[in-house]
SEKEFI-926099 format. One record per residue (C-alpha): residue in one letter; x, y, z. Coordinates in nm, 2 decimals. Each point is the difference from the previous one (the first is absolute). Example, Ala and Ser with C-alpha at 12.3 -4.5 7.8 and 13.67 -1.06 7.14 Angstrom:
2
+---+--------+--------+--------+
! r !     px !     py !     pz !
+---+--------+--------+--------+
! A !   1.23 !  -0.45 !   0.78 !
! S !   0.14 !   0.34 !  -0.07 !
+---+--------+--------+--------+
This chain:
89
+---+--------+--------+--------+
! r !     px !     py !     pz !
+---+--------+--------+--------+
! X !  11.66 !  12.55 !   7.53 !
! X !   0.13 !  -0.31 !   0.18 !
! X !  -0.22 !  -0.19 !   0.24 !
! X !   0.16 !  -0.12 !   0.31 !
! X !  -0.12 !  -0.35 !   0.11 !
! X !   0.09 !  -0.21 !   0.31 !
! X !   0.03 !  -0.37 !  -0.08 !
! X !  -0.04 !  -0.09 !   0.36 !
! X !  -0.34 !   0.16 !   0.02 !
! X !  -0.12 !  -0.20 !  -0.30 !
! X !   0.15 !  -0.32 !   0.15 !
! X !  -0.17 !   0.07 !   0.34 !
! X !  -0.34 !   0.06 !  -0.18 !
! X !   0.04 !  -0.34 !  -0.18 !
! X !   0.10 !  -0.18 !   0.32 !
! X !  -0.29 !   0.15 !   0.19 !
! X !  -0.25 !  -0.11 !  -0.26 !
! X !   0.15 !  -0.35 !   0.01 !
! X !  -0.02 !   0.00 !   0.38 !
! X !  -0.36 !   0.12 !   0.01 !
! X !  -0.11 !  -0.28 !  -0.24 !
! X !   0.12 !  -0.27 !   0.23 !
! X !  -0.03 !   0.15 !   0.35 !
! X !  -0.28 !   0.15 !   0.20 !
! X !   0.03 !   0.33 !   0.18 !
! X !  -0.24 !   0.18 !   0.23 !
! X !  -0.05 !   0.27 !  -0.26 !
! X !   0.07 !   0.02 !  -0.38 !
! X !  -0.09 !   0.37 !  -0.04 !
! X !   0.21 !   0.24 !  -0.20 !
! X !   0.12 !   0.18 !   0.31 !
! X !   0.13 !  -0.33 !   0.15 !
! X !   0.17 !  -0.10 !  -0.32 !
! X !   0.17 !   0.35 !  -0.02 !
! X !   0.11 !  -0.04 !   0.36 !
! X !   0.15 !  -0.34 !  -0.08 !
! X !   0.18 !   0.14 !  -0.31 !
! X !   0.14 !   0.30 !   0.20 !
! X !   0.13 !  -0.22 !   0.28 !
! X !   0.16 !  -0.25 !  -0.23 !
! X !   0.15 !   0.27 !  -0.23 !
! X !   0.15 !   0.18 !   0.30 !
! X !   0.20 !  -0.31 !   0.09 !
! X !   0.12 !  -0.07 !  -0.36 !
! X !   0.26 !   0.18 !  -0.21 !
! X !  -0.14 !   0.21 !  -0.29 !
! X !   0.11 !  -0.10 !  -0.35 !
! X !  -0.08 !   0.29 !  -0.23 !
! X !   0.03 !   0.01 !  -0.38 !
! X !  -0.09 !   0.26 !  -0.27 !
! X !   0.06 !  -0.19 !  -0.33 !
! X !  -0.10 !  -0.33 !  -0.16 !
! X !   0.36 !  -0.11 !   0.03 !
! X !   0.00 !   0.09 !   0.37 !
! X !  -0.33 !  -0.19 !   0.04 !
! X !   0.13 !  -0.31 !  -0.17 !
! X !   0.33 !   0.01 !   0.20 !
! X !  -0.18 !   0.06 !   0.33 !
! X !  -0.25 !  -0.28 !  -0.07 !
! X !   0.27 !  -0.24 !  -0.09 !
! X !   0.21 !   0.09 !   0.31 !
! X !  -0.30 !  -0.05 !   0.23 !
! X !  -0.05 !  -0.35 !  -0.13 !
! X !   0.37 !  -0.09 !   0.02 !
! X !   0.00 !   0.09 !   0.37 !
! X !  -0.21 !  -0.13 !   0.29 !
! X !  -0.21 !   0.32 !  -0.02 !
! X !  -0.32 !  -0.18 !  -0.06 !
! X !   0.01 !  -0.20 !   0.33 !
! X !   0.09 !   0.32 !   0.19 !
! X !  -0.28 !   0.19 !  -0.16 !
! X !  -0.26 !  -0.27 !   0.08 !
! X !   0.14 !  -0.02 !   0.36 !
! X !  -0.05 !   0.37 !   0.05 !
! X !  -0.35 !  -0.01 !  -0.15 !
! X !  -0.09 !  -0.29 !   0.24 !
! X !   0.14 !   0.19 !   0.29 !
! X !  -0.18 !   0.32 !  -0.09 !
! X !  -0.33 !  -0.19 !  -0.07 !
! X !   0.01 !  -0.16 !   0.34 !
! X !   0.07 !   0.33 !   0.17 !
! X !  -0.28 !   0.18 !  -0.18 !
! X !  -0.24 !  -0.29 !   0.05 !
! X !   0.07 !   0.01 !   0.37 !
! X !  -0.05 !   0.37 !   0.03 !
! X !  -0.18 !   0.16 !  -0.30 !
! X !   0.03 !   0.38 !   0.00 !
! X !  -0.36 !   0.05 !  -0.08 !
! X !  -0.14 !  -0.21 !   0.28 !
+---+--------+--------+--------+
């Protein structure tokens, strides 16, 4: 059985953790982090893979393109939006 993975989701998780280490938000709870992830992922293209070769190619292509800056920009935008109006408040 093959496992379908989304490289963009993993990259957004990493970008969110990097952002949270150096920025303060009104709330760091799991719900707010999930909301940030969902908002950012909805604005970014999915990049799926099912094999090690696909993972390597997808990872290489994402570093060859300006994907990292776009991912961080979407995480920042989503974090600001969630921080301003958390859904659990």
